[in-house]
N, CA, C and O atoms as a GROMACS GRO file, in nm:
protein
  296
    1UNK      N    1  -0.938   7.560  -0.638
    1UNK     CA    2  -0.818   7.560  -0.720
    1UNK      C    3  -0.754   7.697  -0.718
    1UNK      O    4  -0.822   7.799  -0.705
    2UNK      N    5  -0.623   7.699  -0.730
    2UNK     CA    6  -0.547   7.823  -0.742
    2UNK      C    7  -0.485   7.824  -0.881
    2UNK      O    8  -0.422   7.726  -0.921
    3UNK      N    9  -0.501   7.931  -0.953
    3UNK     CA   10  -0.443   7.948  -1.085
    3UNK      C   11  -0.351   8.068  -1.078
    3UNK      O   12  -0.392   8.176  -1.036
    4UNK      N   13  -0.225   8.050  -1.121
    4UNK     CA   14  -0.134   8.164  -1.117
    4UNK      C   15  -0.012   8.143  -1.204
    4UNK      O   16   0.031   8.030  -1.228
    5UNK      N   17   0.042   8.254  -1.252
    5UNK     CA   18   0.162   8.253  -1.335
    5UNK      C   19   0.285   8.249  -1.245
    5UNK      O   20   0.289   8.315  -1.142
    6UNK      N   21   0.384   8.172  -1.286
    6UNK     CA   22   0.512   8.172  -1.217
    6UNK      C   23   0.620   8.121  -1.311
    6UNK      O   24   0.598   8.027  -1.388
    7UNK      N   25   0.736   8.185  -1.305
    7UNK     CA   26   0.851   8.135  -1.380
    7UNK      C   27   0.921   8.024  -1.304
    7UNK      O   28   1.006   7.954  -1.359
    8UNK      N   29   0.885   8.006  -1.175
    8UNK     CA   30   0.943   7.900  -1.094
    8UNK      C   31   0.831   7.838  -1.007
    8UNK      O   32   0.815   7.876  -0.891
    9UNK      N   33   0.755   7.745  -1.064
    9UNK     CA   34   0.640   7.687  -0.992
    9UNK      C   35   0.677   7.619  -0.860
    9UNK      O   36   0.598   7.624  -0.765
   10UNK      N   37   0.794   7.556  -0.852
   10UNK     CA   38   0.832   7.490  -0.726
   10UNK      C   39   0.848   7.591  -0.613
   10UNK      O   40   0.802   7.567  -0.502
   11UNK      N   41   0.914   7.703  -0.642
   11UNK     CA   42   0.928   7.807  -0.540
   11UNK      C   43   0.793   7.867  -0.503
   11UNK      O   44   0.767   7.896  -0.386
   12UNK      N   45   0.707   7.887  -0.602
   12UNK     CA   46   0.574   7.943  -0.578
   12UNK      C   47   0.495   7.851  -0.486
   12UNK      O   48   0.430   7.898  -0.392
   13UNK      N   49   0.498   7.720  -0.512
   13UNK     CA   50   0.428   7.623  -0.429
   13UNK      C   51   0.483   7.623  -0.287
   13UNK      O   52   0.408   7.620  -0.190
   14UNK      N   53   0.616   7.626  -0.276
   14UNK     CA   54   0.679   7.628  -0.144
   14UNK      C   55   0.635   7.752  -0.066
   14UNK      O   56   0.607   7.743   0.054
   15UNK      N   57   0.629   7.866  -0.132
   15UNK     CA   58   0.584   7.989  -0.066
   15UNK      C   59   0.440   7.976  -0.017
   15UNK      O   60   0.411   8.011   0.098
   16UNK      N   61   0.351   7.927  -0.101
   16UNK     CA   62   0.210   7.917  -0.063
   16UNK      C   63   0.190   7.817   0.052
   16UNK      O   64   0.094   7.831   0.128
   17UNK      N   65   0.277   7.719   0.065
   17UNK     CA   66   0.266   7.621   0.173
   17UNK      C   67   0.348   7.659   0.297
   17UNK      O   68   0.345   7.588   0.397
   18UNK      N   69   0.421   7.769   0.290
   18UNK     CA   70   0.507   7.812   0.400
   18UNK      C   71   0.424   7.855   0.522
   18UNK      O   72   0.318   7.916   0.506
   19UNK      N   73   0.473   7.823   0.643
   19UNK     CA   74   0.403   7.870   0.763
   19UNK      C   75   0.411   8.023   0.777
   19UNK      O   76   0.337   8.081   0.856
   20UNK      N   77   0.499   8.087   0.701
   20UNK     CA   78   0.515   8.232   0.707
   20UNK      C   79   0.425   8.303   0.606
   20UNK      O   80   0.422   8.426   0.600
   21UNK      N   81   0.352   8.227   0.527
   21UNK     CA   82   0.261   8.283   0.427
   21UNK      C   83   0.146   8.353   0.499
   21UNK      O   84   0.073   8.291   0.576
   22UNK      N   85   0.131   8.482   0.474
   22UNK     CA   86   0.026   8.561   0.539
   22UNK      C   87  -0.086   8.600   0.442
   22UNK      O   88  -0.179   8.670   0.480
   23UNK      N   89  -0.077   8.554   0.318
   23UNK     CA   90  -0.178   8.592   0.220
   23UNK      C   91  -0.290   8.488   0.218
   23UNK      O   92  -0.281   8.385   0.285
   24UNK      N   93  -0.397   8.516   0.142
   24UNK     CA   94  -0.518   8.433   0.144
   24UNK      C   95  -0.493   8.287   0.110
   24UNK      O   96  -0.570   8.201   0.152
   25UNK      N   97  -0.387   8.256   0.036
   25UNK     CA   98  -0.363   8.116  -0.002
   25UNK      C   99  -0.326   8.030   0.118
   25UNK      O  100  -0.326   7.907   0.108
   26UNK      N  101  -0.294   8.092   0.231
   26UNK     CA  102  -0.264   8.014   0.352
   26UNK      C  103  -0.382   7.924   0.390
   26UNK      O  104  -0.362   7.815   0.443
   27UNK      N  105  -0.504   7.970   0.362
   27UNK     CA  106  -0.624   7.893   0.398
   27UNK      C  107  -0.634   7.761   0.322
   27UNK      O  108  -0.700   7.668   0.369
   28UNK      N  109  -0.571   7.752   0.206
   28UNK     CA  110  -0.582   7.631   0.125
   28UNK      C  111  -0.473   7.529   0.150
   28UNK      O  112  -0.467   7.426   0.082
   29UNK      N  113  -0.386   7.554   0.248
   29UNK     CA  114  -0.273   7.464   0.272
   29UNK      C  115  -0.320   7.328   0.318
   29UNK      O  116  -0.419   7.319   0.390
   30UNK      N  117  -0.253   7.222   0.280
   30UNK     CA  118  -0.137   7.222   0.191
   30UNK      C  119  -0.181   7.224   0.044
   30UNK      O  120  -0.273   7.153   0.004
   31UNK      N  121  -0.114   7.307  -0.034
   31UNK     CA  122  -0.138   7.314  -0.178
   31UNK      C  123  -0.062   7.202  -0.247
   31UNK      O  124   0.050   7.169  -0.208
   32UNK      N  125  -0.122   7.146  -0.349
   32UNK     CA  126  -0.061   7.038  -0.427
   32UNK      C  127  -0.062   7.082  -0.573
   32UNK      O  128  -0.164   7.128  -0.624
   33UNK      N  129   0.051   7.066  -0.639
   33UNK     CA  130   0.061   7.103  -0.780
   33UNK      C  131  -0.003   6.995  -0.865
   33UNK      O  132   0.042   6.880  -0.864
   34UNK      N  133  -0.107   7.031  -0.939
   34UNK     CA  134  -0.179   6.934  -1.022
   34UNK      C  135  -0.144   6.944  -1.169
   34UNK      O  136  -0.149   6.843  -1.240
   35UNK      N  137  -0.108   7.063  -1.216
   35UNK     CA  138  -0.084   7.080  -1.359
   35UNK      C  139   0.006   7.200  -1.382
   35UNK      O  140  -0.010   7.305  -1.319
   36UNK      N  141   0.102   7.184  -1.472
   36UNK     CA  142   0.184   7.295  -1.518
   36UNK      C  143   0.162   7.308  -1.668
   36UNK      O  144   0.177   7.212  -1.743
   37UNK      N  145   0.126   7.428  -1.710
   37UNK     CA  146   0.112   7.457  -1.852
   37UNK      C  147   0.230   7.544  -1.892
   37UNK      O  148   0.259   7.643  -1.825
   38UNK      N  149   0.296   7.510  -2.000
   38UNK     CA  150   0.410   7.588  -2.048
   38UNK      C  151   0.373   7.659  -2.178
   38UNK      O  152   0.305   7.602  -2.264
   39UNK      N  153   0.419   7.783  -2.190
   39UNK     CA  154   0.390   7.864  -2.308
   39UNK      C  155   0.518   7.923  -2.363
   39UNK      O  156   0.620   7.929  -2.294
   40UNK      N  157   0.512   7.967  -2.487
   40UNK     CA  158   0.630   8.021  -2.554
   40UNK      C  159   0.670   8.159  -2.502
   40UNK      O  160   0.785   8.200  -2.517
   41UNK      N  161   0.575   8.230  -2.442
   41UNK     CA  162   0.606   8.365  -2.393
   41UNK      C  163   0.528   8.394  -2.265
   41UNK      O  164   0.425   8.332  -2.238
   42UNK      N  165   0.580   8.488  -2.189
   42UNK     CA  166   0.511   8.533  -2.068
   42UNK      C  167   0.377   8.596  -2.104
   42UNK      O  168   0.278   8.577  -2.032
   43UNK      N  169   0.374   8.670  -2.214
   43UNK     CA  170   0.250   8.734  -2.259
   43UNK      C  171   0.141   8.631  -2.283
   43UNK      O  172   0.027   8.649  -2.241
   44UNK      N  173   0.176   8.523  -2.352
   44UNK     CA  174   0.079   8.418  -2.380
   44UNK      C  175   0.034   8.350  -2.251
   44UNK      O  176  -0.085   8.322  -2.233
   45UNK      N  177   0.128   8.324  -2.161
   45UNK     CA  178   0.094   8.260  -2.033
   45UNK      C  179  -0.003   8.346  -1.953
   45UNK      O  180  -0.100   8.294  -1.896
   46UNK      N  181   0.022   8.476  -1.947
   46UNK     CA  182  -0.066   8.565  -1.872
   46UNK      C  183  -0.203   8.578  -1.938
   46UNK      O  184  -0.304   8.592  -1.870
   47UNK      N  185  -0.207   8.574  -2.071
   47UNK     CA  186  -0.335   8.578  -2.143
   47UNK      C  187  -0.420   8.456  -2.108
   47UNK      O  188  -0.539   8.468  -2.081
   48UNK      N  189  -0.357   8.338  -2.106
   48UNK     CA  190  -0.430   8.215  -2.074
   48UNK      C  191  -0.472   8.216  -1.927
   48UNK      O  192  -0.584   8.177  -1.894
   49UNK      N  193  -0.382   8.260  -1.837
   49UNK     CA  194  -0.418   8.268  -1.695
   49UNK      C  195  -0.542   8.356  -1.677
   49UNK      O  196  -0.634   8.318  -1.606
   50UNK      N  197  -0.543   8.472  -1.740
   50UNK     CA  198  -0.658   8.563  -1.728
   50UNK      C  199  -0.784   8.498  -1.783
   50UNK      O  200  -0.891   8.511  -1.723
   51UNK      N  201  -0.773   8.429  -1.895
   51UNK     CA  202  -0.888   8.362  -1.954
   51UNK      C  203  -0.944   8.255  -1.860
   51UNK      O  204  -1.065   8.248  -1.839
   52UNK      N  205  -0.856   8.174  -1.803
   52UNK     CA  206  -0.900   8.068  -1.711
   52UNK      C  207  -0.971   8.129  -1.590
   52UNK      O  208  -1.078   8.082  -1.550
   53UNK      N  209  -0.914   8.233  -1.533
   53UNK     CA  210  -0.974   8.297  -1.416
   53UNK      C  211  -1.109   8.359  -1.448
   53UNK      O  212  -1.200   8.358  -1.365
   54UNK      N  213  -1.124   8.414  -1.568
   54UNK     CA  214  -1.252   8.475  -1.607
   54UNK      C  215  -1.364   8.372  -1.620
   54UNK      O  216  -1.481   8.408  -1.610
   55UNK      N  217  -1.329   8.247  -1.641
   55UNK     CA  218  -1.432   8.143  -1.654
   55UNK      C  219  -1.503   8.118  -1.522
   55UNK      O  220  -1.620   8.080  -1.520
   56UNK      N  221  -1.433   8.139  -1.410
   56UNK     CA  222  -1.489   8.116  -1.277
   56UNK      C  223  -1.560   7.980  -1.271
   56UNK      O  224  -1.672   7.968  -1.221
   57UNK      N  225  -1.491   7.879  -1.324
   57UNK     CA  226  -1.553   7.748  -1.338
   57UNK      C  227  -1.460   7.638  -1.289
   57UNK      O  228  -1.354   7.614  -1.348
   58UNK      N  229  -1.501   7.571  -1.183
   58UNK     CA  230  -1.425   7.458  -1.132
   58UNK      C  231  -1.418   7.347  -1.236
   58UNK      O  232  -1.314   7.284  -1.252
   59UNK      N  233  -1.528   7.322  -1.305
   59UNK     CA  234  -1.529   7.214  -1.406
   59UNK      C  235  -1.438   7.248  -1.524
   59UNK      O  236  -1.378   7.157  -1.582
   60UNK      N  237  -1.426   7.376  -1.560
   60UNK     CA  238  -1.335   7.415  -1.668
   60UNK      C  239  -1.190   7.387  -1.627
   60UNK      O  240  -1.112   7.335  -1.707
   61UNK      N  241  -1.155   7.420  -1.503
   61UNK     CA  242  -1.020   7.393  -1.453
   61UNK      C  243  -0.996   7.242  -1.446
   61UNK      O  244  -0.887   7.196  -1.482
   62UNK      N  245  -1.094   7.166  -1.402
   62UNK     CA  246  -1.079   7.020  -1.397
   62UNK      C  247  -1.056   6.963  -1.537
   62UNK      O  248  -0.978   6.869  -1.553
   63UNK      N  249  -1.124   7.017  -1.638
   63UNK     CA  250  -1.105   6.971  -1.775
   63UNK      C  251  -0.961   6.996  -1.819
   63UNK      O  252  -0.899   6.911  -1.883
   64UNK      N  253  -0.907   7.113  -1.785
   64UNK     CA  254  -0.769   7.145  -1.822
   64UNK      C  255  -0.672   7.052  -1.750
   64UNK      O  256  -0.574   7.008  -1.809
   65UNK      N  257  -0.698   7.022  -1.624
   65UNK     CA  258  -0.611   6.930  -1.549
   65UNK      C  259  -0.609   6.793  -1.616
   65UNK      O  260  -0.503   6.732  -1.630
   66UNK      N  261  -0.725   6.744  -1.656
   66UNK     CA  262  -0.734   6.611  -1.716
   66UNK      C  263  -0.689   6.605  -1.861
   66UNK      O  264  -0.622   6.511  -1.902
   67UNK      N  265  -0.726   6.706  -1.938
   67UNK     CA  266  -0.705   6.700  -2.083
   67UNK      C  267  -0.595   6.792  -2.133
   67UNK      O  268  -0.552   6.779  -2.247
   68UNK      N  269  -0.550   6.885  -2.050
   68UNK     CA  270  -0.449   6.980  -2.094
   68UNK      C  271  -0.511   7.103  -2.158
   68UNK      O  272  -0.633   7.117  -2.163
   69UNK      N  273  -0.426   7.190  -2.207
   69UNK     CA  274  -0.470   7.315  -2.269
   69UNK      C  275  -0.438   7.311  -2.417
   69UNK      O  276  -0.331   7.266  -2.457
   70UNK      N  277  -0.531   7.357  -2.495
   70UNK     CA  278  -0.503   7.383  -2.636
   70UNK      C  279  -0.593   7.498  -2.679
   70UNK      O  280  -0.682   7.538  -2.605
   71UNK      N  281  -0.569   7.550  -2.797
   71UNK     CA  282  -0.644   7.668  -2.840
   71UNK      C  283  -0.793   7.643  -2.855
   71UNK      O  284  -0.870   7.739  -2.860
   72UNK      N  285  -0.835   7.518  -2.860
   72UNK     CA  286  -0.979   7.491  -2.868
   72UNK      C  287  -1.048   7.516  -2.734
   72UNK      O  288  -1.171   7.518  -2.728
   73UNK      N  289  -0.971   7.536  -2.627
   73UNK     CA  290  -1.029   7.568  -2.496
   73UNK      C  291  -1.089   7.708  -2.496
   73UNK      O  292  -1.173   7.740  -2.412
   74UNK      N  293  -1.045   7.791  -2.588
   74UNK     CA  294  -1.093   7.930  -2.593
   74UNK      C  295  -1.224   7.935  -2.669
   74UNK      O  296  -1.281   8.043  -2.684
   0.00000   0.00000   0.00000
């Protein structure tokens, strides 16, 4: 799974799937958008992104995909 902040998820997905993509995400092509989480502020979004990445858990990400995010996830 790839977890990342973006103000424009469609453009971000297009970039990661682009044949001109030279960064590590090229190896995961084609990327498919499974879940978008929306937050009231960029600060909150980045806090949650950091928290999810710190879990280093595929099952934690799968739970968020299936059940969504709420403060009880913390």
